[in-house]
Each structure stands twice: as C-alpha cells, then as structure tokens.
N, C-alpha and C positions, 0 to 999 in steps of 0.2 A: 851553244846555250841559247834558249829562247828568252827574249825580253819579256818580263812579266807585265810590262805596260803596253807595248804596241805589238807584241807577238812576233817581232822580226827575229830571224834566226842567226844573225851575225852580231857578235859582241867582241869587245877586246878586254883583256885582263889588264887592270890598272895596277893592282897590288895583290900580292899573295903572302900569306902568313900562316904559320902552323898555329893550331890552337889545341885546347885540351881534347882528350879522347881520340888522339891520332887523326885529327881532321885538318884539312887545309881550308883556310878562309880566303876567299877571293873577292876583291872588289872589281866589278865589271861595268863597262859602259856600252850601251847599245849604239851601234853604228848608224841606226836609222833615226831614233828620237833623241839620242845623246843623254838619256837618263841613266842614272847609276843605280846598281843594286848589288847585294852581297849574296854569294853562294858558298856552300860548304861541301867539300869533297871528303868522303869518309871511306875508309877501307871496308869492303864488304866482308864481314866475318861469317864463317859458317856457325850457325847456332850450336852451342854446346848443350848436350842433354845431361840432365841430372838423373843419376840412378838412385831411386828412392829405396828405403829399407825393404819394401815388399818386392823389389826387383823391377818395378815399372819405371819408365823413362818419361820425363817431362822436360820441356825447354827450360834452360836457365832463365830465371826471372829475378832481377835485382829487387823488384818491388816486394817479393815475398820476404826477402831479408829485411827490408825496411819495415814491413808490418810487424815482424817479430821484435825488431829493435825498438820500435816506437812503443810497443806494449811494455817491454822490459825497462825502458827509460822513462816511463810515465811518471811525472812529478819528481824527476831527478834532474840535477844540474848538468844535463847533457844537451848541447845545442844541436840544431838541425845540421849545421855544418860538420859537427863531430860525427853525427850519424852518416851523413853523406860521404865523409872521408873514409870512415870505416867500411862502408859498402864498396866504395871505389877500390880500396886496398884489397878487399876480398875478391872482387871481380877481376882485378888485374892479376892476382895470384892464380885464380882459376884459369884465365886465358894463357898465362905464362907456363903453367904446369901441365895442362891437359889440352888435347887436340879436339876430341869429339865428345867424350863423356867424362863426367866427374861424379864420384860418389857423394851423396848428400851429407854423409858423415864428415867428409873433408871440409865442406862448406861450413857446417855447424861448428866444427872444431876451430876453424879459422876465425869465425865470428866470436866464439867464446874466448879465444886467446887474446884478441884485441879488446874485447869488452871488459875483460878482467883488468886490463891496464887503465881503461877509461873510467869505469865506475863499478865498484865491487858489488853494490846493491843490485844494480841493473844486471851485472854478471850472474848473480845468484838467481834472480828472477828468470833470466833467459835459460840458464843451465837447468833449472827445475823443470821447465817445459821440454827443452831439447833432450835432456837425458832421462826424461820421464821419471822424476823422483816419485817413489811410491808412498813414502811416509816421512816423518820428521827425522828419522835416523839417516836418510839420504842427505838431508840438509846439513845435519850435524857432521856427517862425514866430509862433505864438500867444504864446509866452513873450517873444519879441523885442518884440512890440507892447506887452505888459504892462510890460516894463522901460523902454521909451521913455516910456510914460505916467507911470510912477513917477518917472523922472528929470526930467520936465518939471514935476512938482508940487513 
C-alpha cells in the first residue's frame, strides 16, 4: 500500500476490523514517515444488470430507488435513515437472490412490500407510479386490498 503522505510503498497494518457493506477497515502506518492512515478493502462485485420492462438492460443503481422513494415520501414522517435502510435491504436481497441479472419488477415489488410497512401514504404514491395507475379506480382497488389486510389483522 502506498503512503498517501510520502508515497513510500511499505506500510504495516496496525488494526483490522470489518465494517458495513462487506468491507474491511485497516489502520496502517507508513514504515518511512510513520504517519498513520485508514484504508478500506471491499469485495469486488460483478455489477448486476436490471432487466427493464422493455427488455433493455441497465446497471443496478441504488440511487434510482432513492429518487423514487424520496418522491413518494415527500412531506411524510419517513427519515433519511428509514429510506437508506429500505434501499440497503432491497440491494442485499438483489445480491443474495440474483447473480447477474434481476427483473425490474422484482426490485419494484421488494420496495413496495417494505414501503407498505413503513408508510402507507408513501406506499400508495410509489405504487401509483410503479404500477402505472390509469385512473381513480386503480387507487380504490389498491386501497381496498390494504383495508382488507388491515381489518384481518
């Protein structure tokens, strides 16, 4: 590892710890200048492709999920950490279940399933865009199924 301060290429590891996102955090000390710095080692993952409705394939992008969630959760009591946790859960599910390609429908349904538990208004907003509600009847149908589930619990 090259020292970021003096560019010397010999360092020693002082401490190693695992951190979030399957990374290893290492504290290092340069053998030339004795300064310390932190590095992160992360598993190189093959990028998963998302198969869109039209059959095209695009790289998986967690920011696209965030954009949709932020719109759906606008002026709702949903924190940034709630959104981040939901995205991380969906991303982990994608990487656990699929090797190279994932249908966009699976991602959307995972988001909807988790958002329903988090905030029902945000859920209806997200579902209306994702499921392409055509008119008020589509909303009524979705709300009817939500009310049935609520009354059965």
